[in-house]
mmCIF file of the C-alpha atoms, coordinates in Angstrom:
data_MODEL
# 
_entry.id   MODEL 
# 
loop_
_atom_site.group_PDB 
_atom_site.id 
_atom_site.type_symbol 
_atom_site.label_atom_id 
_atom_site.label_alt_id 
_atom_site.label_comp_id 
_atom_site.label_asym_id 
_atom_site.label_entity_id 
_atom_site.label_seq_id 
_atom_site.pdbx_PDB_ins_code 
_atom_site.Cartn_x 
_atom_site.Cartn_y 
_atom_site.Cartn_z 
_atom_site.occupancy 
_atom_site.B_iso_or_equiv 
_atom_site.pdbx_formal_charge 
_atom_site.auth_seq_id 
_atom_site.auth_comp_id 
_atom_site.auth_asym_id 
_atom_site.auth_atom_id 
_atom_site.pdbx_PDB_model_num 
ATOM 1   C CA . MET A 1 1   ? 31.539 11.097  14.610 1.00 0.00 ? 1   MET A CA 1 
ATOM 2   C CA . GLN A 1 2   ? 32.480 7.518   15.375 1.00 0.00 ? 2   GLN A CA 1 
ATOM 3   C CA . ILE A 1 3   ? 32.380 5.924   18.805 1.00 0.00 ? 3   ILE A CA 1 
ATOM 4   C CA . GLU A 1 4   ? 35.803 4.662   19.852 1.00 0.00 ? 4   GLU A CA 1 
ATOM 5   C CA . LYS A 1 5   ? 34.307 2.532   22.601 1.00 0.00 ? 5   LYS A CA 1 
ATOM 6   C CA . THR A 1 6   ? 31.135 0.515   22.652 1.00 0.00 ? 6   THR A CA 1 
ATOM 7   C CA . ILE A 1 7   ? 28.637 2.414   24.805 1.00 0.00 ? 7   ILE A CA 1 
ATOM 8   C CA . ILE A 1 8   ? 26.382 0.517   27.199 1.00 0.00 ? 8   ILE A CA 1 
ATOM 9   C CA . TYR A 1 9   ? 23.587 1.799   29.426 1.00 0.00 ? 9   TYR A CA 1 
ATOM 10  C CA . THR A 1 10  ? 21.991 -0.505  32.009 1.00 0.00 ? 10  THR A CA 1 
ATOM 11  C CA . ASP A 1 11  ? 19.247 -0.417  34.622 1.00 0.00 ? 11  ASP A CA 1 
ATOM 12  C CA . GLY A 1 12  ? 17.313 -2.806  36.812 1.00 0.00 ? 12  GLY A CA 1 
ATOM 13  C CA . SER A 1 13  ? 13.925 -2.671  38.504 1.00 0.00 ? 13  SER A CA 1 
ATOM 14  C CA . SER A 1 14  ? 12.054 -4.665  41.091 1.00 0.00 ? 14  SER A CA 1 
ATOM 15  C CA . LYS A 1 15  ? 8.460  -4.243  42.207 1.00 0.00 ? 15  LYS A CA 1 
ATOM 16  C CA . GLY A 1 16  ? 8.431  -4.955  45.920 1.00 0.00 ? 16  GLY A CA 1 
ATOM 17  C CA . ASN A 1 17  ? 12.154 -5.625  46.286 1.00 0.00 ? 17  ASN A CA 1 
ATOM 18  C CA . PRO A 1 18  ? 11.907 -8.590  46.359 1.00 0.00 ? 18  PRO A CA 1 
ATOM 19  C CA . GLY A 1 19  ? 9.211  -9.038  43.797 1.00 0.00 ? 19  GLY A CA 1 
ATOM 20  C CA . PRO A 1 20  ? 8.840  -9.220  40.039 1.00 0.00 ? 20  PRO A CA 1 
ATOM 21  C CA . GLY A 1 21  ? 11.808 -7.612  38.344 1.00 0.00 ? 21  GLY A CA 1 
ATOM 22  C CA . GLY A 1 22  ? 13.115 -6.482  35.014 1.00 0.00 ? 22  GLY A CA 1 
ATOM 23  C CA . TRP A 1 23  ? 16.341 -5.297  33.483 1.00 0.00 ? 23  TRP A CA 1 
ATOM 24  C CA . GLY A 1 24  ? 17.130 -3.140  30.477 1.00 0.00 ? 24  GLY A CA 1 
ATOM 25  C CA . ALA A 1 25  ? 20.250 -2.382  28.479 1.00 0.00 ? 25  ALA A CA 1 
ATOM 26  C CA . ILE A 1 26  ? 21.252 -0.364  25.442 1.00 0.00 ? 26  ILE A CA 1 
ATOM 27  C CA . VAL A 1 27  ? 24.353 -1.303  23.455 1.00 0.00 ? 27  VAL A CA 1 
ATOM 28  C CA . ALA A 1 28  ? 25.660 1.184   20.854 1.00 0.00 ? 28  ALA A CA 1 
ATOM 29  C CA . TYR A 1 29  ? 28.562 0.025   18.701 1.00 0.00 ? 29  TYR A CA 1 
ATOM 30  C CA . ASN A 1 30  ? 30.409 0.549   15.436 1.00 0.00 ? 30  ASN A CA 1 
ATOM 31  C CA . ASP A 1 31  ? 29.543 -2.139  12.916 1.00 0.00 ? 31  ASP A CA 1 
ATOM 32  C CA . ASP A 1 32  ? 32.709 -2.438  10.827 1.00 0.00 ? 32  ASP A CA 1 
ATOM 33  C CA . LYS A 1 33  ? 31.216 -5.406  8.971  1.00 0.00 ? 33  LYS A CA 1 
ATOM 34  C CA . ALA A 1 34  ? 28.253 -3.541  7.494  1.00 0.00 ? 34  ALA A CA 1 
ATOM 35  C CA . LYS A 1 35  ? 28.107 -3.585  3.710  1.00 0.00 ? 35  LYS A CA 1 
ATOM 36  C CA . ALA A 1 36  ? 26.069 -1.776  1.100  1.00 0.00 ? 36  ALA A CA 1 
ATOM 37  C CA . GLY A 1 37  ? 26.176 -3.830  -2.083 1.00 0.00 ? 37  GLY A CA 1 
ATOM 38  C CA . SER A 1 38  ? 29.838 -4.552  -2.713 1.00 0.00 ? 38  SER A CA 1 
ATOM 39  C CA . LEU A 1 39  ? 31.053 -1.352  -1.008 1.00 0.00 ? 39  LEU A CA 1 
ATOM 40  C CA . LYS A 1 40  ? 32.179 -1.775  2.583  1.00 0.00 ? 40  LYS A CA 1 
ATOM 41  C CA . LEU A 1 41  ? 30.955 1.066   4.790  1.00 0.00 ? 41  LEU A CA 1 
ATOM 42  C CA . GLU A 1 42  ? 33.144 1.982   7.762  1.00 0.00 ? 42  GLU A CA 1 
ATOM 43  C CA . GLY A 1 43  ? 31.743 2.893   11.166 1.00 0.00 ? 43  GLY A CA 1 
ATOM 44  C CA . ILE A 1 44  ? 28.034 2.230   10.715 1.00 0.00 ? 44  ILE A CA 1 
ATOM 45  C CA . THR A 1 45  ? 26.833 2.843   14.264 1.00 0.00 ? 45  THR A CA 1 
ATOM 46  C CA . GLN A 1 46  ? 24.219 0.391   15.491 1.00 0.00 ? 46  GLN A CA 1 
ATOM 47  C CA . VAL A 1 47  ? 22.002 0.359   18.581 1.00 0.00 ? 47  VAL A CA 1 
ATOM 48  C CA . VAL A 1 48  ? 20.438 -2.674  20.225 1.00 0.00 ? 48  VAL A CA 1 
ATOM 49  C CA . GLU A 1 49  ? 18.077 -2.625  23.199 1.00 0.00 ? 49  GLU A CA 1 
ATOM 50  C CA . LEU A 1 50  ? 17.931 -5.679  25.451 1.00 0.00 ? 50  LEU A CA 1 
ATOM 51  C CA . GLY A 1 51  ? 15.579 -6.575  28.287 1.00 0.00 ? 51  GLY A CA 1 
ATOM 52  C CA . GLY A 1 52  ? 14.321 -9.400  30.432 1.00 0.00 ? 52  GLY A CA 1 
ATOM 53  C CA . ARG A 1 53  ? 12.280 -10.404 33.441 1.00 0.00 ? 53  ARG A CA 1 
ATOM 54  C CA . GLU A 1 54  ? 12.397 -12.525 36.588 1.00 0.00 ? 54  GLU A CA 1 
ATOM 55  C CA . GLY A 1 55  ? 9.344  -13.406 38.656 1.00 0.00 ? 55  GLY A CA 1 
ATOM 56  C CA . HIS A 1 56  ? 10.918 -12.943 42.107 1.00 0.00 ? 56  HIS A CA 1 
ATOM 57  C CA . THR A 1 57  ? 14.085 -10.908 42.528 1.00 0.00 ? 57  THR A CA 1 
ATOM 58  C CA . THR A 1 58  ? 15.627 -7.689  43.867 1.00 0.00 ? 58  THR A CA 1 
ATOM 59  C CA . ASN A 1 59  ? 16.620 -4.471  42.182 1.00 0.00 ? 59  ASN A CA 1 
ATOM 60  C CA . ASN A 1 60  ? 20.317 -5.175  42.869 1.00 0.00 ? 60  ASN A CA 1 
ATOM 61  C CA . ARG A 1 61  ? 20.055 -8.546  41.130 1.00 0.00 ? 61  ARG A CA 1 
ATOM 62  C CA . MET A 1 62  ? 18.406 -6.864  38.153 1.00 0.00 ? 62  MET A CA 1 
ATOM 63  C CA . GLU A 1 63  ? 21.088 -4.125  38.043 1.00 0.00 ? 63  GLU A CA 1 
ATOM 64  C CA . LEU A 1 64  ? 23.759 -6.841  37.910 1.00 0.00 ? 64  LEU A CA 1 
ATOM 65  C CA . THR A 1 65  ? 21.832 -8.913  35.375 1.00 0.00 ? 65  THR A CA 1 
ATOM 66  C CA . ALA A 1 66  ? 21.540 -5.926  33.021 1.00 0.00 ? 66  ALA A CA 1 
ATOM 67  C CA . CYS A 1 67  ? 25.331 -5.512  33.004 1.00 0.00 ? 67  CYS A CA 1 
ATOM 68  C CA . ILE A 1 68  ? 25.914 -9.234  32.561 1.00 0.00 ? 68  ILE A CA 1 
ATOM 69  C CA . GLU A 1 69  ? 23.479 -9.592  29.673 1.00 0.00 ? 69  GLU A CA 1 
ATOM 70  C CA . ALA A 1 70  ? 24.803 -6.488  27.882 1.00 0.00 ? 70  ALA A CA 1 
ATOM 71  C CA . LEU A 1 71  ? 28.391 -7.732  28.157 1.00 0.00 ? 71  LEU A CA 1 
ATOM 72  C CA . LYS A 1 72  ? 27.351 -11.214 27.022 1.00 0.00 ? 72  LYS A CA 1 
ATOM 73  C CA . PHE A 1 73  ? 25.754 -9.638  23.962 1.00 0.00 ? 73  PHE A CA 1 
ATOM 74  C CA . THR A 1 74  ? 28.987 -7.792  23.150 1.00 0.00 ? 74  THR A CA 1 
ATOM 75  C CA . SER A 1 75  ? 30.869 -11.093 23.258 1.00 0.00 ? 75  SER A CA 1 
ATOM 76  C CA . SER A 1 76  ? 28.652 -12.563 20.561 1.00 0.00 ? 76  SER A CA 1 
ATOM 77  C CA . SER A 1 77  ? 30.327 -13.649 17.347 1.00 0.00 ? 77  SER A CA 1 
ATOM 78  C CA . GLN A 1 78  ? 28.747 -10.758 15.451 1.00 0.00 ? 78  GLN A CA 1 
ATOM 79  C CA . LEU A 1 79  ? 30.214 -8.025  17.635 1.00 0.00 ? 79  LEU A CA 1 
ATOM 80  C CA . GLN A 1 80  ? 33.414 -9.065  19.445 1.00 0.00 ? 80  GLN A CA 1 
ATOM 81  C CA . ALA A 1 81  ? 33.887 -5.674  21.150 1.00 0.00 ? 81  ALA A CA 1 
ATOM 82  C CA . HIS A 1 82  ? 36.610 -5.242  23.777 1.00 0.00 ? 82  HIS A CA 1 
ATOM 83  C CA . SER A 1 83  ? 36.572 -1.571  24.860 1.00 0.00 ? 83  SER A CA 1 
ATOM 84  C CA . PHE A 1 84  ? 33.522 -0.175  26.664 1.00 0.00 ? 84  PHE A CA 1 
ATOM 85  C CA . LEU A 1 85  ? 32.022 2.808   28.392 1.00 0.00 ? 85  LEU A CA 1 
ATOM 86  C CA . LEU A 1 86  ? 29.327 1.365   30.666 1.00 0.00 ? 86  LEU A CA 1 
ATOM 87  C CA . TYR A 1 87  ? 26.797 3.703   32.296 1.00 0.00 ? 87  TYR A CA 1 
ATOM 88  C CA . THR A 1 88  ? 24.830 2.517   35.320 1.00 0.00 ? 88  THR A CA 1 
ATOM 89  C CA . ASP A 1 89  ? 22.840 4.388   37.954 1.00 0.00 ? 89  ASP A CA 1 
ATOM 90  C CA . SER A 1 90  ? 23.961 1.853   40.559 1.00 0.00 ? 90  SER A CA 1 
ATOM 91  C CA . GLU A 1 91  ? 26.869 2.760   42.874 1.00 0.00 ? 91  GLU A CA 1 
ATOM 92  C CA . TYR A 1 92  ? 26.477 -0.817  44.179 1.00 0.00 ? 92  TYR A CA 1 
ATOM 93  C CA . VAL A 1 93  ? 27.393 -2.229  40.774 1.00 0.00 ? 93  VAL A CA 1 
ATOM 94  C CA . LYS A 1 94  ? 30.270 0.165   40.098 1.00 0.00 ? 94  LYS A CA 1 
ATOM 95  C CA . LYS A 1 95  ? 31.880 -0.126  43.523 1.00 0.00 ? 95  LYS A CA 1 
ATOM 96  C CA . GLY A 1 96  ? 31.268 -3.852  43.635 1.00 0.00 ? 96  GLY A CA 1 
ATOM 97  C CA . ILE A 1 97  ? 33.013 -4.595  40.330 1.00 0.00 ? 97  ILE A CA 1 
ATOM 98  C CA . THR A 1 98  ? 35.805 -2.001  40.624 1.00 0.00 ? 98  THR A CA 1 
ATOM 99  C CA . GLU A 1 99  ? 36.601 -2.152  44.364 1.00 0.00 ? 99  GLU A CA 1 
ATOM 100 C CA . TRP A 1 100 ? 34.898 -4.737  46.566 1.00 0.00 ? 100 TRP A CA 1 
ATOM 101 C CA . ILE A 1 101 ? 35.081 -7.816  44.349 1.00 0.00 ? 101 ILE A CA 1 
ATOM 102 C CA . PHE A 1 102 ? 38.834 -8.279  44.819 1.00 0.00 ? 102 PHE A CA 1 
ATOM 103 C CA . ASN A 1 103 ? 38.546 -8.705  48.605 1.00 0.00 ? 103 ASN A CA 1 
ATOM 104 C CA . TRP A 1 104 ? 35.382 -10.794 48.293 1.00 0.00 ? 104 TRP A CA 1 
ATOM 105 C CA . GLU A 1 105 ? 37.160 -13.209 46.002 1.00 0.00 ? 105 GLU A CA 1 
ATOM 106 C CA . LYS A 1 106 ? 40.286 -13.276 48.169 1.00 0.00 ? 106 LYS A CA 1 
ATOM 107 C CA . ASN A 1 107 ? 38.109 -13.956 51.259 1.00 0.00 ? 107 ASN A CA 1 
ATOM 108 C CA . GLY A 1 108 ? 36.191 -16.854 49.696 1.00 0.00 ? 108 GLY A CA 1 
ATOM 109 C CA . TRP A 1 109 ? 33.179 -14.694 48.776 1.00 0.00 ? 109 TRP A CA 1 
ATOM 110 C CA . ARG A 1 110 ? 32.760 -13.384 52.293 1.00 0.00 ? 110 ARG A CA 1 
ATOM 111 C CA . THR A 1 111 ? 32.479 -9.761  53.414 1.00 0.00 ? 111 THR A CA 1 
ATOM 112 C CA . SER A 1 112 ? 34.845 -8.119  55.871 1.00 0.00 ? 112 SER A CA 1 
ATOM 113 C CA . ALA A 1 113 ? 32.249 -9.058  58.530 1.00 0.00 ? 113 ALA A CA 1 
ATOM 114 C CA . LYS A 1 114 ? 32.731 -12.732 57.476 1.00 0.00 ? 114 LYS A CA 1 
ATOM 115 C CA . LYS A 1 115 ? 29.194 -12.965 56.074 1.00 0.00 ? 115 LYS A CA 1 
ATOM 116 C CA . PRO A 1 116 ? 28.451 -14.438 52.641 1.00 0.00 ? 116 PRO A CA 1 
ATOM 117 C CA . VAL A 1 117 ? 28.479 -11.847 49.859 1.00 0.00 ? 117 VAL A CA 1 
ATOM 118 C CA . MET A 1 118 ? 24.953 -11.116 48.678 1.00 0.00 ? 118 MET A CA 1 
ATOM 119 C CA . ASN A 1 119 ? 24.429 -11.961 45.004 1.00 0.00 ? 119 ASN A CA 1 
ATOM 120 C CA . ALA A 1 120 ? 27.782 -13.765 44.851 1.00 0.00 ? 120 ALA A CA 1 
ATOM 121 C CA . ASP A 1 121 ? 26.558 -15.854 41.909 1.00 0.00 ? 121 ASP A CA 1 
ATOM 122 C CA . LEU A 1 122 ? 25.937 -12.735 39.834 1.00 0.00 ? 122 LEU A CA 1 
ATOM 123 C CA . TRP A 1 123 ? 29.154 -11.026 40.939 1.00 0.00 ? 123 TRP A CA 1 
ATOM 124 C CA . GLN A 1 124 ? 31.078 -14.109 39.832 1.00 0.00 ? 124 GLN A CA 1 
ATOM 125 C CA . GLU A 1 125 ? 29.291 -14.099 36.479 1.00 0.00 ? 125 GLU A CA 1 
ATOM 126 C CA . LEU A 1 126 ? 29.870 -10.367 36.003 1.00 0.00 ? 126 LEU A CA 1 
ATOM 127 C CA . LYS A 1 127 ? 33.564 -10.857 36.718 1.00 0.00 ? 127 LYS A CA 1 
ATOM 128 C CA . LYS A 1 128 ? 33.696 -13.685 34.175 1.00 0.00 ? 128 LYS A CA 1 
ATOM 129 C CA . VAL A 1 129 ? 31.980 -11.717 31.358 1.00 0.00 ? 129 VAL A CA 1 
ATOM 130 C CA . SER A 1 130 ? 34.170 -8.663  32.135 1.00 0.00 ? 130 SER A CA 1 
ATOM 131 C CA . GLU A 1 131 ? 37.467 -10.532 31.806 1.00 0.00 ? 131 GLU A CA 1 
ATOM 132 C CA . GLY A 1 132 ? 39.598 -9.458  28.856 1.00 0.00 ? 132 GLY A CA 1 
ATOM 133 C CA . LYS A 1 133 ? 37.514 -6.332  28.326 1.00 0.00 ? 133 LYS A CA 1 
ATOM 134 C CA . ASP A 1 134 ? 38.565 -2.736  28.870 1.00 0.00 ? 134 ASP A CA 1 
ATOM 135 C CA . ILE A 1 135 ? 35.512 -1.362  30.729 1.00 0.00 ? 135 ILE A CA 1 
ATOM 136 C CA . GLU A 1 136 ? 35.205 2.178   32.022 1.00 0.00 ? 136 GLU A CA 1 
ATOM 137 C CA . TRP A 1 137 ? 32.393 2.086   34.614 1.00 0.00 ? 137 TRP A CA 1 
ATOM 138 C CA . LYS A 1 138 ? 30.458 5.350   34.999 1.00 0.00 ? 138 LYS A CA 1 
ATOM 139 C CA . VAL A 1 139 ? 27.640 6.158   37.420 1.00 0.00 ? 139 VAL A CA 1 
ATOM 140 C CA . VAL A 1 140 ? 24.883 8.472   36.218 1.00 0.00 ? 140 VAL A CA 1 
ATOM 141 C CA . LYS A 1 141 ? 22.082 9.885   38.305 1.00 0.00 ? 141 LYS A CA 1 
ATOM 142 C CA . GLY A 1 142 ? 18.983 7.731   37.927 1.00 0.00 ? 142 GLY A CA 1 
ATOM 143 C CA . HIS A 1 143 ? 15.670 9.235   36.819 1.00 0.00 ? 143 HIS A CA 1 
ATOM 144 C CA . ALA A 1 144 ? 17.457 12.403  35.698 1.00 0.00 ? 144 ALA A CA 1 
ATOM 145 C CA . ASP A 1 145 ? 18.564 13.930  32.412 1.00 0.00 ? 145 ASP A CA 1 
ATOM 146 C CA . THR A 1 146 ? 20.418 10.969  30.900 1.00 0.00 ? 146 THR A CA 1 
ATOM 147 C CA . PRO A 1 147 ? 18.249 9.715   28.016 1.00 0.00 ? 147 PRO A CA 1 
ATOM 148 C CA . GLY A 1 148 ? 20.004 6.328   27.764 1.00 0.00 ? 148 GLY A CA 1 
ATOM 149 C CA . ASN A 1 149 ? 19.502 5.633   31.464 1.00 0.00 ? 149 ASN A CA 1 
ATOM 150 C CA . ASN A 1 150 ? 15.890 6.798   31.303 1.00 0.00 ? 150 ASN A CA 1 
ATOM 151 C CA . ARG A 1 151 ? 15.189 4.452   28.385 1.00 0.00 ? 151 ARG A CA 1 
ATOM 152 C CA . CYS A 1 152 ? 16.781 1.529   30.249 1.00 0.00 ? 152 CYS A CA 1 
ATOM 153 C CA . ASP A 1 153 ? 14.552 2.344   33.220 1.00 0.00 ? 153 ASP A CA 1 
ATOM 154 C CA . GLU A 1 154 ? 11.502 2.227   30.902 1.00 0.00 ? 154 GLU A CA 1 
ATOM 155 C CA . ILE A 1 155 ? 12.604 -1.153  29.553 1.00 0.00 ? 155 ILE A CA 1 
ATOM 156 C CA . ALA A 1 156 ? 13.350 -2.598  33.014 1.00 0.00 ? 156 ALA A CA 1 
ATOM 157 C CA . THR A 1 157 ? 10.106 -1.296  34.511 1.00 0.00 ? 157 THR A CA 1 
ATOM 158 C CA . SER A 1 158 ? 8.008  -2.597  31.626 1.00 0.00 ? 158 SER A CA 1 
ATOM 159 C CA . PHE A 1 159 ? 9.505  -6.081  31.997 1.00 0.00 ? 159 PHE A CA 1 
ATOM 160 C CA . ALA A 1 160 ? 9.030  -5.943  35.791 1.00 0.00 ? 160 ALA A CA 1 
ATOM 161 C CA . ASP A 1 161 ? 5.373  -5.067  35.173 1.00 0.00 ? 161 ASP A CA 1 
ATOM 162 C CA . ASP A 1 162 ? 5.201  -7.985  32.704 1.00 0.00 ? 162 ASP A CA 1 
ATOM 163 C CA . ILE A 1 163 ? 4.273  -5.602  29.880 1.00 0.00 ? 163 ILE A CA 1 
ATOM 164 C CA . PRO A 1 164 ? 7.469  -5.680  27.800 1.00 0.00 ? 164 PRO A CA 1 
ATOM 165 C CA . THR A 1 165 ? 8.059  -2.747  25.481 1.00 0.00 ? 165 THR A CA 1 
ATOM 166 C CA . ALA A 1 166 ? 9.231  -3.084  21.884 1.00 0.00 ? 166 ALA A CA 1 
ATOM 167 C CA . LEU A 1 167 ? 13.038 -3.205  21.755 1.00 0.00 ? 167 LEU A CA 1 
ATOM 168 C CA . TYR A 1 168 ? 15.001 -1.303  19.109 1.00 0.00 ? 168 TYR A CA 1 
ATOM 169 C CA . ASP A 1 169 ? 17.628 -2.946  16.889 1.00 0.00 ? 169 ASP A CA 1 
ATOM 170 C CA . GLY A 1 170 ? 19.001 -0.796  14.084 1.00 0.00 ? 170 GLY A CA 1 
ATOM 171 C CA . GLU A 1 171 ? 21.077 2.174   13.021 1.00 0.00 ? 171 GLU A CA 1 
ATOM 172 C CA . GLU A 1 172 ? 21.817 4.943   15.494 1.00 0.00 ? 172 GLU A CA 1 
ATOM 173 C CA . LYS A 1 173 ? 20.650 7.596   13.037 1.00 0.00 ? 173 LYS A CA 1 
ATOM 174 C CA . ASN A 1 174 ? 17.096 6.194   13.326 1.00 0.00 ? 174 ASN A CA 1 
ATOM 175 C CA . TYR A 1 175 ? 17.190 5.767   17.111 1.00 0.00 ? 175 TYR A CA 1 
ATOM 176 C CA . GLN A 1 176 ? 15.061 8.240   19.073 1.00 0.00 ? 176 GLN A CA 1 
ATOM 177 C CA . ILE A 1 177 ? 17.329 8.333   22.155 1.00 0.00 ? 177 ILE A CA 1 
ATOM 178 C CA . LYS A 1 178 ? 20.537 10.392  22.457 1.00 0.00 ? 178 LYS A CA 1 
ATOM 179 C CA . ILE A 1 179 ? 23.307 7.898   23.226 1.00 0.00 ? 179 ILE A CA 1 
ATOM 180 C CA . ARG A 1 180 ? 26.341 10.129  23.665 1.00 0.00 ? 180 ARG A CA 1 
ATOM 181 C CA . ILE A 1 181 ? 26.659 12.292  26.761 1.00 0.00 ? 181 ILE A CA 1 
# 
C-alpha cells in the first residue's frame, strides 16, 4: 500500500514552560527516486525522524518549530513533496494556521484585542514554509494511542532533557512505529 500524501507527525515539549525545550517530527514519504541496481523501484516508502532543542522556550514554540522543521525537510531537493497529512496534538497549531492566522496577518500581527500575536515570528515562518503545499492538518490526542505522536513526544522530551535519542532514517518496513492510522 502506497501513501498518496506525505505523512508528518509533530510534537513539542518544554520543561518549565518556559524552560529547556525540544521538538520531534516524523516524516514518512514515497521515494520515487530509489533504485536497486539499474531497476527503478516505485513507491519505496521511507521514514525520517527529526528533532532539536532550545535552551529557553515554551511548549507552543516547540510545537510550531516541529511543524516548521518537518515542512522545511520536505522542501529539500531530495524530496520535493507537495501534498501532506500533518498530525499534531496541538489545537493551538491547527487553529492558528487554519483559522486565526488570516486575521492576525490582516491586523498587522495583532489579536482581536489589539495585542501583539504571541510567537508571531514562528507563525510567519510556518505560513512561509506552508505556501504552495496542500496540507491537511489533523489533531490527535496527545499521550494516547497514536504511535507516531507518542514517538514524537519521546523525541521532543529527550531533546528537552538534553539527552537526545537516536533518530531513525530508513525504509518504513524496518521502522518499529506504525505510521498509518
